[in-house]
PyMOL commands that place a pseudoatom at each C-alpha (Angstrom):
pseudoatom trace, name=CA, resn=MET, resi=1, chain=A, elem=C, hetatm=0, pos=[208.887, 144.034, 186.542]
pseudoatom trace, name=CA, resn=VAL, resi=2, chain=A, elem=C, hetatm=0, pos=[212.222, 143.301, 187.780]
pseudoatom trace, name=CA, resn=GLU, resi=3, chain=A, elem=C, hetatm=0, pos=[213.649, 146.725, 186.901]
pseudoatom trace, name=CA, resn=VAL, resi=4, chain=A, elem=C, hetatm=0, pos=[210.496, 148.339, 188.836]
pseudoatom trace, name=CA, resn=SER, resi=5, chain=A, elem=C, hetatm=0, pos=[211.055, 146.163, 191.978]
pseudoatom trace, name=CA, resn=ASP, resi=6, chain=A, elem=C, hetatm=0, pos=[214.872, 147.080, 191.657]
pseudoatom trace, name=CA, resn=ILE, resi=7, chain=A, elem=C, hetatm=0, pos=[213.912, 150.778, 192.060]
pseudoatom trace, name=CA, resn=ILE, resi=8, chain=A, elem=C, hetatm=0, pos=[211.105, 149.871, 194.649]
pseudoatom trace, name=CA, resn=PHE, resi=9, chain=A, elem=C, hetatm=0, pos=[213.729, 147.927, 196.789]
pseudoatom trace, name=CA, resn=ALA, resi=10, chain=A, elem=C, hetatm=0, pos=[216.326, 150.980, 196.656]
pseudoatom trace, name=CA, resn=VAL, resi=11, chain=A, elem=C, hetatm=0, pos=[213.714, 153.466, 197.709]
pseudoatom trace, name=CA, resn=ASP, resi=12, chain=A, elem=C, hetatm=0, pos=[212.178, 151.227, 200.330]
pseudoatom trace, name=CA, resn=SER, resi=13, chain=A, elem=C, hetatm=0, pos=[215.731, 150.584, 201.744]
pseudoatom trace, name=CA, resn=ILE, resi=14, chain=A, elem=C, hetatm=0, pos=[216.718, 154.288, 202.428]
pseudoatom trace, name=CA, resn=PRO, resi=15, chain=A, elem=C, hetatm=0, pos=[214.905, 154.347, 205.619]
pseudoatom trace, name=CA, resn=ALA, resi=16, chain=A, elem=C, hetatm=0, pos=[216.533, 151.049, 206.822]
pseudoatom trace, name=CA, resn=ILE, resi=17, chain=A, elem=C, hetatm=0, pos=[219.946, 152.342, 206.103]
pseudoatom trace, name=CA, resn=PHE, resi=18, chain=A, elem=C, hetatm=0, pos=[219.086, 155.647, 207.865]
pseudoatom trace, name=CA, resn=ALA, resi=19, chain=A, elem=C, hetatm=0, pos=[217.996, 153.522, 210.954]
pseudoatom trace, name=CA, resn=ILE, resi=20, chain=A, elem=C, hetatm=0, pos=[221.992, 152.400, 210.774]
pseudoatom trace, name=CA, resn=THR, resi=21, chain=A, elem=C, hetatm=0, pos=[224.001, 155.315, 209.732]
pseudoatom trace, name=CA, resn=ARG, resi=22, chain=A, elem=C, hetatm=0, pos=[223.451, 158.855, 208.847]
pseudoatom trace, name=CA, resn=ASP, resi=23, chain=A, elem=C, hetatm=0, pos=[226.574, 158.983, 206.677]
pseudoatom trace, name=CA, resn=THR, resi=24, chain=A, elem=C, hetatm=0, pos=[225.554, 160.024, 203.115]
pseudoatom trace, name=CA, resn=PHE, resi=25, chain=A, elem=C, hetatm=0, pos=[228.421, 158.031, 201.462]
pseudoatom trace, name=CA, resn=ILE, resi=26, chain=A, elem=C, hetatm=0, pos=[227.250, 154.767, 203.151]
pseudoatom trace, name=CA, resn=VAL, resi=27, chain=A, elem=C, hetatm=0, pos=[223.622, 155.315, 202.326]
pseudoatom trace, name=CA, resn=LEU, resi=28, chain=A, elem=C, hetatm=0, pos=[224.536, 156.076, 198.752]
pseudoatom trace, name=CA, resn=THR, resi=29, chain=A, elem=C, hetatm=0, pos=[226.853, 153.058, 198.101]
pseudoatom trace, name=CA, resn=SER, resi=30, chain=A, elem=C, hetatm=0, pos=[224.216, 150.701, 199.924]
pseudoatom trace, name=CA, resn=ASN, resi=31, chain=A, elem=C, hetatm=0, pos=[221.598, 151.753, 197.712]
pseudoatom trace, name=CA, resn=ILE, resi=32, chain=A, elem=C, hetatm=0, pos=[223.668, 151.337, 194.548]
pseudoatom trace, name=CA, resn=PHE, resi=33, chain=A, elem=C, hetatm=0, pos=[225.027, 148.042, 195.653]
pseudoatom trace, name=CA, resn=ALA, resi=34, chain=A, elem=C, hetatm=0, pos=[221.248, 147.024, 196.675]
pseudoatom trace, name=CA, resn=ILE, resi=35, chain=A, elem=C, hetatm=0, pos=[220.393, 147.779, 193.032]
pseudoatom trace, name=CA, resn=LEU, resi=36, chain=A, elem=C, hetatm=0, pos=[223.157, 145.831, 191.512]
pseudoatom trace, name=CA, resn=GLY, resi=37, chain=A, elem=C, hetatm=0, pos=[222.760, 143.052, 193.810]
pseudoatom trace, name=CA, resn=LEU, resi=38, chain=A, elem=C, hetatm=0, pos=[219.089, 142.507, 193.737]
pseudoatom trace, name=CA, resn=ARG, resi=39, chain=A, elem=C, hetatm=0, pos=[218.812, 141.286, 190.294]
pseudoatom trace, name=CA, resn=ALA, resi=40, chain=A, elem=C, hetatm=0, pos=[221.255, 138.364, 191.159]
pseudoatom trace, name=CA, resn=MET, resi=41, chain=A, elem=C, hetatm=0, pos=[219.736, 137.725, 194.421]
pseudoatom trace, name=CA, resn=TYR, resi=42, chain=A, elem=C, hetatm=0, pos=[216.183, 137.763, 192.978]
pseudoatom trace, name=CA, resn=PHE, resi=43, chain=A, elem=C, hetatm=0, pos=[216.833, 134.642, 190.903]
pseudoatom trace, name=CA, resn=LEU, resi=44, chain=A, elem=C, hetatm=0, pos=[218.722, 132.822, 193.758]
pseudoatom trace, name=CA, resn=PHE, resi=45, chain=A, elem=C, hetatm=0, pos=[215.842, 133.437, 196.176]
pseudoatom trace, name=CA, resn=ALA, resi=46, chain=A, elem=C, hetatm=0, pos=[213.083, 132.605, 193.783]
pseudoatom trace, name=CA, resn=GLY, resi=47, chain=A, elem=C, hetatm=0, pos=[214.404, 129.114, 193.794]
pseudoatom trace, name=CA, resn=LEU, resi=48, chain=A, elem=C, hetatm=0, pos=[214.475, 129.007, 197.553]
pseudoatom trace, name=CA, resn=ALA, resi=49, chain=A, elem=C, hetatm=0, pos=[211.366, 130.852, 198.230]
pseudoatom trace, name=CA, resn=GLU, resi=50, chain=A, elem=C, hetatm=0, pos=[209.329, 127.680, 198.908]
pseudoatom trace, name=CA, resn=ARG, resi=51, chain=A, elem=C, hetatm=0, pos=[212.296, 126.098, 201.048]
pseudoatom trace, name=CA, resn=PHE, resi=52, chain=A, elem=C, hetatm=0, pos=[212.073, 129.198, 203.306]
pseudoatom trace, name=CA, resn=SER, resi=53, chain=A, elem=C, hetatm=0, pos=[208.414, 129.914, 203.515]
pseudoatom trace, name=CA, resn=LEU, resi=54, chain=A, elem=C, hetatm=0, pos=[208.390, 131.577, 206.758]
pseudoatom trace, name=CA, resn=LEU, resi=55, chain=A, elem=C, hetatm=0, pos=[210.946, 134.099, 205.617]
pseudoatom trace, name=CA, resn=ASP, resi=56, chain=A, elem=C, hetatm=0, pos=[208.273, 136.633, 204.932]
pseudoatom trace, name=CA, resn=TYR, resi=57, chain=A, elem=C, hetatm=0, pos=[207.344, 136.729, 208.768]
pseudoatom trace, name=CA, resn=GLY, resi=58, chain=A, elem=C, hetatm=0, pos=[211.012, 137.203, 209.722]
pseudoatom trace, name=CA, resn=LEU, resi=59, chain=A, elem=C, hetatm=0, pos=[211.322, 140.015, 207.298]
pseudoatom trace, name=CA, resn=ALA, resi=60, chain=A, elem=C, hetatm=0, pos=[208.179, 141.622, 208.467]
pseudoatom trace, name=CA, resn=LEU, resi=61, chain=A, elem=C, hetatm=0, pos=[209.599, 141.434, 212.035]
pseudoatom trace, name=CA, resn=VAL, resi=62, chain=A, elem=C, hetatm=0, pos=[212.829, 142.985, 211.005]
pseudoatom trace, name=CA, resn=LEU, resi=63, chain=A, elem=C, hetatm=0, pos=[210.979, 146.041, 209.279]
pseudoatom trace, name=CA, resn=ALA, resi=64, chain=A, elem=C, hetatm=0, pos=[208.946, 146.319, 212.506]
pseudoatom trace, name=CA, resn=PHE, resi=65, chain=A, elem=C, hetatm=0, pos=[211.875, 146.372, 214.646]
pseudoatom trace, name=CA, resn=ILE, resi=66, chain=A, elem=C, hetatm=0, pos=[213.682, 149.094, 212.245]
pseudoatom trace, name=CA, resn=GLY, resi=67, chain=A, elem=C, hetatm=0, pos=[210.493, 150.990, 212.182]
pseudoatom trace, name=CA, resn=ILE, resi=68, chain=A, elem=C, hetatm=0, pos=[210.077, 151.047, 216.054]
pseudoatom trace, name=CA, resn=LYS, resi=69, chain=A, elem=C, hetatm=0, pos=[213.681, 152.018, 216.142]
pseudoatom trace, name=CA, resn=LEU, resi=70, chain=A, elem=C, hetatm=0, pos=[213.461, 154.822, 214.069]
pseudoatom trace, name=CA, resn=LEU, resi=71, chain=A, elem=C, hetatm=0, pos=[210.421, 155.922, 216.022]
pseudoatom trace, name=CA, resn=ILE, resi=72, chain=A, elem=C, hetatm=0, pos=[211.981, 155.844, 219.430]
pseudoatom trace, name=CA, resn=GLU, resi=73, chain=A, elem=C, hetatm=0, pos=[215.435, 156.917, 218.558]
pseudoatom trace, name=CA, resn=PRO, resi=74, chain=A, elem=C, hetatm=0, pos=[214.943, 160.632, 220.056]
pseudoatom trace, name=CA, resn=TRP, resi=75, chain=A, elem=C, hetatm=0, pos=[214.239, 158.929, 223.528]
pseudoatom trace, name=CA, resn=VAL, resi=76, chain=A, elem=C, hetatm=0, pos=[216.150, 155.438, 223.376]
pseudoatom trace, name=CA, resn=HIS, resi=77, chain=A, elem=C, hetatm=0, pos=[219.506, 154.723, 221.723]
pseudoatom trace, name=CA, resn=ILE, resi=78, chain=A, elem=C, hetatm=0, pos=[219.867, 151.219, 220.476]
pseudoatom trace, name=CA, resn=PRO, resi=79, chain=A, elem=C, hetatm=0, pos=[223.607, 150.520, 219.495]
pseudoatom trace, name=CA, resn=ILE, resi=80, chain=A, elem=C, hetatm=0, pos=[224.295, 149.593, 215.836]
pseudoatom trace, name=CA, resn=GLY, resi=81, chain=A, elem=C, hetatm=0, pos=[225.697, 146.280, 216.887]
pseudoatom trace, name=CA, resn=TRP, resi=82, chain=A, elem=C, hetatm=0, pos=[222.616, 145.310, 218.801]
pseudoatom trace, name=CA, resn=SER, resi=83, chain=A, elem=C, hetatm=0, pos=[220.539, 146.242, 215.687]
pseudoatom trace, name=CA, resn=LEU, resi=84, chain=A, elem=C, hetatm=0, pos=[222.498, 144.302, 213.516]
pseudoatom trace, name=CA, resn=ALA, resi=85, chain=A, elem=C, hetatm=0, pos=[222.270, 141.470, 215.778]
pseudoatom trace, name=CA, resn=VAL, resi=86, chain=A, elem=C, hetatm=0, pos=[218.500, 141.411, 216.178]
pseudoatom trace, name=CA, resn=VAL, resi=87, chain=A, elem=C, hetatm=0, pos=[218.252, 141.467, 212.241]
pseudoatom trace, name=CA, resn=ALA, resi=88, chain=A, elem=C, hetatm=0, pos=[220.722, 138.644, 211.934]
pseudoatom trace, name=CA, resn=VAL, resi=89, chain=A, elem=C, hetatm=0, pos=[219.027, 136.380, 214.360]
pseudoatom trace, name=CA, resn=VAL, resi=90, chain=A, elem=C, hetatm=0, pos=[215.534, 137.085, 213.308]
pseudoatom trace, name=CA, resn=ILE, resi=91, chain=A, elem=C, hetatm=0, pos=[216.386, 136.169, 209.816]
pseudoatom trace, name=CA, resn=ALA, resi=92, chain=A, elem=C, hetatm=0, pos=[218.608, 133.198, 210.821]
pseudoatom trace, name=CA, resn=ALA, resi=93, chain=A, elem=C, hetatm=0, pos=[215.866, 131.900, 212.971]
pseudoatom trace, name=CA, resn=THR, resi=94, chain=A, elem=C, hetatm=0, pos=[213.244, 132.194, 210.688]
pseudoatom trace, name=CA, resn=MET, resi=95, chain=A, elem=C, hetatm=0, pos=[215.283, 130.374, 207.899]
pseudoatom trace, name=CA, resn=ALA, resi=96, chain=A, elem=C, hetatm=0, pos=[216.084, 127.761, 210.662]
pseudoatom trace, name=CA, resn=ILE, resi=97, chain=A, elem=C, hetatm=0, pos=[212.408, 127.204, 211.422]
pseudoatom trace, name=CA, resn=SER, resi=98, chain=A, elem=C, hetatm=0, pos=[211.484, 127.244, 207.716]
pseudoatom trace, name=CA, resn=TRP, resi=99, chain=A, elem=C, hetatm=0, pos=[213.923, 124.474, 206.941]
pseudoatom trace, name=CA, resn=TYR, resi=100, chain=A, elem=C, hetatm=0, pos=[212.811, 122.477, 209.985]
pseudoatom trace, name=CA, resn=TRP, resi=101, chain=A, elem=C, hetatm=0, pos=[209.188, 123.084, 209.181]
pseudoatom trace, name=CA, resn=THR, resi=102, chain=A, elem=C, hetatm=0, pos=[209.431, 122.319, 205.592]
pseudoatom trace, name=CA, resn=ASP, resi=103, chain=A, elem=C, hetatm=0, pos=[211.556, 118.898, 206.192]
pseudoatom trace, name=CA, resn=ARG, resi=104, chain=A, elem=C, hetatm=0, pos=[209.055, 117.868, 208.706]
pseudoatom trace, name=CA, resn=HIS, resi=105, chain=A, elem=C, hetatm=0, pos=[205.801, 118.626, 206.808]
pseudoatom trace, name=CA, resn=ALA, resi=106, chain=A, elem=C, hetatm=0, pos=[206.804, 117.801, 203.555]
pseudoatom trace, name=CA, resn=PRO, resi=107, chain=A, elem=C, hetatm=0, pos=[204.317, 115.435, 201.639]
pseudoatom trace, name=CA, resn=VAL, resi=108, chain=A, elem=C, hetatm=0, pos=[205.375, 111.646, 201.385]
pseudoatom trace, name=CA, resn=SER, resi=109, chain=A, elem=C, hetatm=0, pos=[205.511, 110.572, 197.889]
for i in range(1, 109): cmd.bond("trace and resi %d" % i, "trace and resi %d" % (i + 1))
show_as sticks, trace
zoom trace
């Protein structure tokens, strides 16, 4: 199952990398590193999944942003730096909110 998710992740990340660059070398190497790094990150994030419970919503926002960016690219150019900043801020914010929310609403034993 982990192998299947590796392949799905690599195929799914192709539109995301095209939102950043059209350089084929960067697209190819980013997908190779995505496949190699996903297995290690899977076990890391499996332990952190309950700690960052709102991260799913942050990733959904990131994917929505990338999708909208791809759709409006012919008319509106969003610089790469801005795109990366939006992604970083959304993920960091959802991680921080999740951490705060988990600490405040943890059951008392």
